[in-house]
N, CA, C and O atoms as a GROMACS GRO file, in nm:
protein
  376
    1MET      N    1   0.098  -0.145   0.007
    1MET     CA    2  -0.033   0.002   0.031
    1MET      C    3   0.091   0.121   0.009
    1MET      O    4   0.186   0.125   0.087
    2LYS      N    5   0.079   0.217  -0.107
    2LYS     CA    6   0.126   0.340  -0.081
    2LYS      C    7   0.039   0.449   0.030
    2LYS      O    8  -0.081   0.452   0.058
    3GLU      N    9   0.127   0.516   0.066
    3GLU     CA   10   0.060   0.590   0.171
    3GLU      C   11   0.138   0.758   0.163
    3GLU      O   12   0.230   0.802   0.232
    4PRO      N   13   0.065   0.823   0.057
    4PRO     CA   14   0.128   0.984   0.049
    4PRO      C   15   0.074   1.072   0.167
    4PRO      O   16  -0.039   1.046   0.207
    5LEU      N   17   0.149   1.179   0.229
    5LEU     CA   18   0.068   1.272   0.313
    5LEU      C   19   0.078   1.395   0.250
    5LEU      O   20   0.168   1.442   0.181
    6PHE      N   21  -0.063   1.451   0.294
    6PHE     CA   22  -0.120   1.566   0.244
    6PHE      C   23  -0.084   1.677   0.402
    6PHE      O   24  -0.113   1.639   0.515
    7ALA      N   25  -0.018   1.811   0.371
    7ALA     CA   26  -0.023   1.923   0.474
    7ALA      C   27  -0.054   1.999   0.441
    7ALA      O   28  -0.021   2.018   0.324
    8LEU      N   29  -0.135   2.102   0.503
    8LEU     CA   30  -0.178   2.261   0.491
    8LEU      C   31  -0.171   2.315   0.617
    8LEU      O   32  -0.145   2.254   0.721
    9ALA      N   33  -0.193   2.430   0.604
    9ALA     CA   34  -0.231   2.547   0.723
    9ALA      C   35  -0.321   2.619   0.690
    9ALA      O   36  -0.306   2.669   0.579
   10LEU      N   37  -0.409   2.644   0.742
   10LEU     CA   38  -0.532   2.749   0.678
   10LEU      C   39  -0.520   2.877   0.796
   10LEU      O   40  -0.524   2.875   0.919
   11ALA      N   41  -0.503   2.989   0.696
   11ALA     CA   42  -0.499   3.124   0.815
   11ALA      C   43  -0.572   3.199   0.815
   11ALA      O   44  -0.589   3.274   0.719
   12VAL      N   45  -0.650   3.203   0.942
   12VAL     CA   46  -0.757   3.268   0.967
   12VAL      C   47  -0.734   3.427   1.008
   12VAL      O   48  -0.617   3.447   1.041
   13ALA      N   49  -0.798   3.518   1.012
   13ALA     CA   50  -0.795   3.648   1.069
   13ALA      C   51  -0.941   3.720   1.016
   13ALA      O   52  -1.005   3.678   0.919
   14PRO      N   53  -0.968   3.801   1.074
   14PRO     CA   54  -1.110   3.889   1.059
   14PRO      C   55  -1.030   3.968   0.955
   14PRO      O   56  -0.912   4.004   0.962
   15ASP      N   57  -1.134   3.989   0.842
   15ASP     CA   58  -1.075   4.121   0.778
   15ASP      C   59  -1.142   4.258   0.845
   15ASP      O   60  -1.260   4.267   0.879
   16LEU      N   61  -1.052   4.351   0.855
   16LEU     CA   62  -1.060   4.464   0.924
   16LEU      C   63  -1.067   4.580   0.844
   16LEU      O   64  -1.068   4.692   0.895
   17ARG      N   65  -1.071   4.556   0.706
   17ARG     CA   66  -1.064   4.696   0.586
   17ARG      C   67  -1.179   4.805   0.618
   17ARG      O   68  -1.291   4.755   0.625
   18GLY      N   69  -1.175   4.905   0.633
   18GLY     CA   70  -1.286   4.980   0.665
   18GLY      C   71  -1.362   4.948   0.791
   18GLY      O   72  -1.472   5.001   0.804
   19ALA      N   73  -1.335   4.900   0.848
   19ALA     CA   74  -1.400   4.853   0.984
   19ALA      C   75  -1.342   4.954   1.122
   19ALA      O   76  -1.226   4.994   1.110
   20ALA      N   77  -1.397   4.983   1.214
   20ALA     CA   78  -1.330   5.024   1.328
   20ALA      C   79  -1.302   4.914   1.428
   20ALA      O   80  -1.391   4.832   1.450
   21VAL      N   81  -1.199   4.908   1.484
   21VAL     CA   82  -1.178   4.804   1.572
   21VAL      C   83  -1.196   4.823   1.679
   21VAL      O   84  -1.158   4.922   1.741
   22ASP      N   85  -1.271   4.711   1.730
   22ASP     CA   86  -1.288   4.745   1.866
   22ASP      C   87  -1.244   4.610   1.946
   22ASP      O   88  -1.174   4.524   1.894
   23SER      N   89  -1.304   4.600   2.105
   23SER     CA   90  -1.232   4.510   2.182
   23SER      C   91  -1.317   4.390   2.205
   23SER      O   92  -1.300   4.314   2.300
   24THR      N   93  -1.418   4.375   2.107
   24THR     CA   94  -1.481   4.237   2.089
   24THR      C   95  -1.450   4.120   1.993
   24THR      O   96  -1.429   4.123   1.872
   25ALA      N   97  -1.454   3.996   2.096
   25ALA     CA   98  -1.410   3.894   2.004
   25ALA      C   99  -1.489   3.865   1.914
   25ALA      O  100  -1.604   3.889   1.950
   26THR      N  101  -1.482   3.819   1.804
   26THR     CA  102  -1.556   3.753   1.695
   26THR      C  103  -1.561   3.603   1.651
   26THR      O  104  -1.464   3.539   1.611
   27GLY      N  105  -1.687   3.555   1.665
   27GLY     CA  106  -1.695   3.386   1.607
   27GLY      C  107  -1.673   3.355   1.447
   27GLY      O  108  -1.718   3.398   1.340
   28VAL      N  109  -1.585   3.263   1.490
   28VAL     CA  110  -1.562   3.219   1.313
   28VAL      C  111  -1.620   3.068   1.288
   28VAL      O  112  -1.616   2.995   1.387
   29VAL      N  113  -1.660   3.028   1.202
   29VAL     CA  114  -1.689   2.880   1.150
   29VAL      C  115  -1.643   2.895   1.023
   29VAL      O  116  -1.693   2.962   0.933
   30VAL      N  117  -1.463   2.772   1.019
   30VAL     CA  118  -1.432   2.755   0.907
   30VAL      C  119  -1.426   2.616   0.854
   30VAL      O  120  -1.354   2.536   0.914
   31LEU      N  121  -1.484   2.581   0.762
   31LEU     CA  122  -1.549   2.453   0.671
   31LEU      C  123  -1.448   2.431   0.574
   31LEU      O  124  -1.392   2.526   0.519
   32ASP      N  125  -1.420   2.312   0.550
   32ASP     CA  126  -1.292   2.248   0.472
   32ASP      C  127  -1.328   2.114   0.468
   32ASP      O  128  -1.398   2.056   0.551
   33GLN      N  129  -1.268   2.062   0.352
   33GLN     CA  130  -1.294   1.925   0.339
   33GLN      C  131  -1.184   1.856   0.290
   33GLN      O  132  -1.127   1.906   0.194
   34ILE      N  133  -1.121   1.697   0.360
   34ILE     CA  134  -1.049   1.652   0.278
   34ILE      C  135  -1.103   1.555   0.182
   34ILE      O  136  -1.225   1.553   0.161
   35PRO      N  137  -1.007   1.462   0.111
   35PRO     CA  138  -1.078   1.405   0.006
   35PRO      C  139  -1.146   1.255   0.085
   35PRO      O  140  -1.063   1.212   0.165
   36PHE      N  141  -1.274   1.169   0.080
   36PHE     CA  142  -1.292   1.081   0.083
   36PHE      C  143  -1.332   0.979  -0.056
   36PHE      O  144  -1.365   1.002  -0.173
   37SER      N  145  -1.312   0.867   0.018
   37SER     CA  146  -1.310   0.769  -0.075
   37SER      C  147  -1.453   0.637  -0.060
   37SER      O  148  -1.479   0.577   0.045
   38ARG      N  149  -1.505   0.625  -0.153
   38ARG     CA  150  -1.630   0.523  -0.137
   38ARG      C  151  -1.565   0.375  -0.140
   38ARG      O  152  -1.602   0.275  -0.078
   39GLU      N  153  -1.434   0.395  -0.247
   39GLU     CA  154  -1.369   0.264  -0.272
   39GLU      C  155  -1.319   0.242  -0.135
   39GLU      O  156  -1.272   0.318  -0.050
   40GLY      N  157  -1.349   0.086  -0.140
   40GLY     CA  158  -1.303   0.011  -0.005
   40GLY      C  159  -1.138  -0.031   0.001
   40GLY      O  160  -1.081  -0.081   0.098
   41ARG      N  161  -1.088  -0.003  -0.109
   41ARG     CA  162  -0.921  -0.028  -0.104
   41ARG      C  163  -0.843   0.115  -0.072
   41ARG      O  164  -0.722   0.123  -0.050
   42ILE      N  165  -0.940   0.229  -0.074
   42ILE     CA  166  -0.868   0.344  -0.075
   42ILE      C  167  -0.925   0.412   0.074
   42ILE      O  168  -1.045   0.426   0.097
   43ALA      N  169  -0.837   0.443   0.151
   43ALA     CA  170  -0.825   0.485   0.286
   43ALA      C  171  -0.798   0.617   0.341
   43ALA      O  172  -0.700   0.618   0.415
   44VAL      N  173  -0.850   0.716   0.328
   44VAL     CA  174  -0.805   0.832   0.393
   44VAL      C  175  -0.826   0.823   0.522
   44VAL      O  176  -0.914   0.750   0.566
   45THR      N  177  -0.726   0.918   0.623
   45THR     CA  178  -0.716   0.935   0.733
   45THR      C  179  -0.690   1.074   0.814
   45THR      O  180  -0.569   1.097   0.822
   46LEU      N  181  -0.755   1.152   0.864
   46LEU     CA  182  -0.691   1.252   0.913
   46LEU      C  183  -0.626   1.274   1.000
   46LEU      O  184  -0.665   1.234   1.110
   47LEU      N  185  -0.528   1.328   0.993
   47LEU     CA  186  -0.425   1.341   1.092
   47LEU      C  187  -0.410   1.446   1.192
   47LEU      O  188  -0.370   1.431   1.307
   48ALA      N  189  -0.453   1.573   1.124
   48ALA     CA  190  -0.487   1.648   1.193
   48ALA      C  191  -0.579   1.774   1.146
   48ALA      O  192  -0.560   1.818   1.032
   49PRO      N  193  -0.657   1.822   1.211
   49PRO     CA  194  -0.645   1.857   1.386
   49PRO      C  195  -0.670   1.760   1.432
   49PRO      O  196  -0.706   1.661   1.369
   50ALA      N  197  -0.655   1.769   1.554
   50ALA     CA  198  -0.699   1.648   1.653
   50ALA      C  199  -0.847   1.663   1.708
   50ALA      O  200  -0.893   1.777   1.719
   51LYS      N  201  -0.924   1.554   1.742
   51LYS     CA  202  -1.092   1.552   1.758
   51LYS      C  203  -1.085   1.636   1.858
   51LYS      O  204  -1.205   1.647   1.884
   52ASP      N  205  -1.018   1.716   1.948
   52ASP     CA  206  -1.080   1.785   2.025
   52ASP      C  207  -1.061   1.957   1.956
   52ASP      O  208  -1.116   2.052   2.011
   53GLN      N  209  -0.982   1.970   1.842
   53GLN     CA  210  -1.008   2.085   1.818
   53GLN      C  211  -1.107   2.108   1.678
   53GLN      O  212  -1.159   2.218   1.662
   54ALA      N  213  -1.124   2.030   1.608
   54ALA     CA  214  -1.221   2.033   1.528
   54ALA      C  215  -1.339   1.914   1.503
   54ALA      O  216  -1.335   1.821   1.584
   55THR      N  217  -1.433   1.908   1.409
   55THR     CA  218  -1.561   1.801   1.400
   55THR      C  219  -1.512   1.771   1.262
   55THR      O  220  -1.450   1.848   1.189
   56THR      N  221  -1.562   1.610   1.230
   56THR     CA  222  -1.531   1.593   1.135
   56THR      C  223  -1.700   1.520   1.074
   56THR      O  224  -1.791   1.489   1.150
   57GLN      N  225  -1.703   1.509   0.954
   57GLN     CA  226  -1.832   1.435   0.892
   57GLN      C  227  -1.764   1.342   0.818
   57GLN      O  228  -1.643   1.359   0.799
   58SER      N  229  -1.855   1.189   0.746
   58SER     CA  230  -1.835   1.103   0.704
   58SER      C  231  -1.798   1.141   0.545
   58SER      O  232  -1.743   1.057   0.473
   59ASP      N  233  -1.833   1.280   0.494
   59ASP     CA  234  -1.779   1.288   0.375
   59ASP      C  235  -1.671   1.411   0.347
   59ASP      O  236  -1.664   1.498   0.260
   60GLY      N  237  -1.591   1.378   0.461
   60GLY     CA  238  -1.456   1.453   0.502
   60GLY      C  239  -1.485   1.615   0.515
   60GLY      O  240  -1.400   1.701   0.491
   61THR      N  241  -1.608   1.637   0.554
   61THR     CA  242  -1.595   1.785   0.586
   61THR      C  243  -1.510   1.800   0.754
   61THR      O  244  -1.526   1.723   0.848
   62VAL      N  245  -1.438   1.896   0.750
   62VAL     CA  246  -1.364   1.943   0.880
   62VAL      C  247  -1.431   2.105   0.920
   62VAL      O  248  -1.439   2.198   0.840
   63LYS      N  249  -1.472   2.106   1.058
   63LYS     CA  250  -1.530   2.230   1.066
   63LYS      C  251  -1.453   2.293   1.205
   63LYS      O  252  -1.426   2.206   1.288
   64TRP      N  253  -1.419   2.409   1.238
   64TRP     CA  254  -1.350   2.447   1.312
   64TRP      C  255  -1.445   2.553   1.354
   64TRP      O  256  -1.496   2.629   1.272
   65ILE      N  257  -1.477   2.560   1.524
   65ILE     CA  258  -1.546   2.668   1.579
   65ILE      C  259  -1.443   2.768   1.645
   65ILE      O  260  -1.362   2.727   1.728
   66LEU      N  261  -1.450   2.891   1.607
   66LEU     CA  262  -1.320   2.967   1.670
   66LEU      C  263  -1.408   3.106   1.701
   66LEU      O  264  -1.510   3.153   1.650
   67THR      N  265  -1.315   3.151   1.815
   67THR     CA  266  -1.364   3.280   1.880
   67THR      C  267  -1.181   3.337   1.838
   67THR      O  268  -1.075   3.280   1.867
   68LEU      N  269  -1.204   3.469   1.762
   68LEU     CA  270  -1.104   3.537   1.742
   68LEU      C  271  -1.104   3.661   1.830
   68LEU      O  272  -1.213   3.717   1.838
   69GLN      N  273  -1.001   3.716   1.896
   69GLN     CA  274  -0.983   3.818   1.940
   69GLN      C  275  -0.937   3.934   1.848
   69GLN      O  276  -0.839   3.908   1.777
   70PRO      N  277  -0.996   4.067   1.839
   70PRO     CA  278  -0.938   4.186   1.779
   70PRO      C  279  -0.794   4.142   1.735
   70PRO      O  280  -0.709   4.104   1.815
   71ARG      N  281  -0.770   4.154   1.564
   71ARG     CA  282  -0.646   4.149   1.515
   71ARG      C  283  -0.590   4.028   1.539
   71ARG      O  284  -0.474   4.018   1.500
   72GLU      N  285  -0.657   3.896   1.612
   72GLU     CA  286  -0.573   3.803   1.617
   72GLU      C  287  -0.571   3.706   1.484
   72GLU      O  288  -0.665   3.706   1.404
   73LYS      N  289  -0.467   3.633   1.470
   73LYS     CA  290  -0.463   3.561   1.349
   73LYS      C  291  -0.446   3.405   1.424
   73LYS      O  292  -0.393   3.380   1.532
   74ARG      N  293  -0.493   3.335   1.353
   74ARG     CA  294  -0.476   3.214   1.385
   74ARG      C  295  -0.417   3.044   1.268
   74ARG      O  296  -0.457   3.043   1.152
   75LEU      N  297  -0.366   2.974   1.297
   75LEU     CA  298  -0.311   2.866   1.199
   75LEU      C  299  -0.402   2.743   1.249
   75LEU      O  300  -0.409   2.699   1.364
   76LEU      N  301  -0.472   2.700   1.133
   76LEU     CA  302  -0.516   2.595   1.174
   76LEU      C  303  -0.440   2.467   1.074
   76LEU      O  304  -0.443   2.462   0.951
   77PRO      N  305  -0.370   2.364   1.174
   77PRO     CA  306  -0.317   2.236   1.103
   77PRO      C  307  -0.421   2.168   1.020
   77PRO      O  308  -0.539   2.163   1.054
   78HIS      N  309  -0.385   2.125   0.932
   78HIS     CA  310  -0.468   2.045   0.802
   78HIS      C  311  -0.403   1.951   0.757
   78HIS      O  312  -0.338   1.976   0.656
   79ARG      N  313  -0.394   1.795   0.819
   79ARG     CA  314  -0.293   1.710   0.760
   79ARG      C  315  -0.386   1.566   0.742
   79ARG      O  316  -0.460   1.530   0.833
   80PHE      N  317  -0.375   1.501   0.635
   80PHE     CA  318  -0.426   1.360   0.594
   80PHE      C  319  -0.334   1.283   0.484
   80PHE      O  320  -0.270   1.313   0.383
   81ALA      N  321  -0.374   1.129   0.586
   81ALA     CA  322  -0.298   1.007   0.463
   81ALA      C  323  -0.401   0.949   0.395
   81ALA      O  324  -0.517   0.932   0.434
   82VAL      N  325  -0.343   0.916   0.270
   82VAL     CA  326  -0.401   0.879   0.190
   82VAL      C  327  -0.322   0.683   0.142
   82VAL      O  328  -0.230   0.650   0.067
   83GLU      N  329  -0.407   0.609   0.220
   83GLU     CA  330  -0.336   0.457   0.183
   83GLU      C  331  -0.444   0.425   0.105
   83GLU      O  332  -0.562   0.444   0.132
   84TYR      N  333  -0.361   0.337  -0.064
   84TYR     CA  334  -0.413   0.280  -0.144
   84TYR      C  335  -0.332   0.193  -0.244
   84TYR      O  336  -0.221   0.233  -0.280
   85PRO      N  337  -0.380   0.082  -0.287
   85PRO     CA  338  -0.300   0.023  -0.363
   85PRO      C  339  -0.222   0.074  -0.507
   85PRO      O  340  -0.246   0.155  -0.596
   86GLY      N  341  -0.122  -0.016  -0.478
   86GLY     CA  342  -0.008   0.100  -0.587
   86GLY      C  343  -0.088   0.077  -0.767
   86GLY      O  344  -0.057   0.146  -0.864
   87ASP      N  345  -0.188  -0.032  -0.766
   87ASP     CA  346  -0.230  -0.076  -0.876
   87ASP      C  347  -0.403   0.019  -0.917
   87ASP      O  348  -0.475   0.023  -1.017
   88ALA      N  349  -0.411   0.081  -0.779
   88ALA     CA  350  -0.527   0.188  -0.791
   88ALA      C  351  -0.549   0.296  -0.884
   88ALA      O  352  -0.452   0.368  -0.861
   89PRO      N  353  -0.611   0.348  -0.967
   89PRO     CA  354  -0.582   0.478  -1.039
   89PRO      C  355  -0.632   0.594  -0.901
   89PRO      O  356  -0.734   0.576  -0.835
   90ILE      N  357  -0.561   0.679  -0.887
   90ILE     CA  358  -0.625   0.788  -0.819
   90ILE      C  359  -0.588   0.911  -0.896
   90ILE      O  360  -0.481   0.940  -0.952
   91VAL      N  361  -0.727   0.992  -0.885
   91VAL     CA  362  -0.735   1.101  -0.982
   91VAL      C  363  -0.755   1.244  -0.862
   91VAL      O  364  -0.797   1.239  -0.746
   92GLY      N  365  -0.714   1.343  -0.929
   92GLY     CA  366  -0.716   1.483  -0.858
   92GLY      C  367  -0.533   1.462  -0.773
   92GLY      O  368  -0.516   1.508  -0.660
   93GLN      N  369  -0.495   1.439  -0.798
   93GLN     CA  370  -0.338   1.467  -0.698
   93GLN      C  371  -0.287   1.584  -0.749
   93GLN      O  372  -0.195   1.637  -0.687
   94ASP      N  373  -0.330   1.636  -0.856
   94ASP     CA  374  -0.242   1.770  -0.915
   94ASP      C  375  -0.220   1.853  -0.858
   94ASP      O  376  -0.156   1.946  -0.906
   0.00000   0.00000   0.00000
């Protein structure tokens, strides 16, 4: 089985262009998606974020619920591994 690892970090920050900055925290919901497979020979495993940092759904959706302070920026880790037989055709790796 081959097991490529994919990783990225999502940068999240409030858009303050033209807005008055106050001391109020802002609630933010971030949605992203990892690949998912209906093929039994192909397995996608979410490695980050940890289960206590985000929720995941069976369709590969990853959901973070954050509270950001004014001017706060946060990086959200997002890593997954894909296991598949060497003869399996994989599309979308570009």
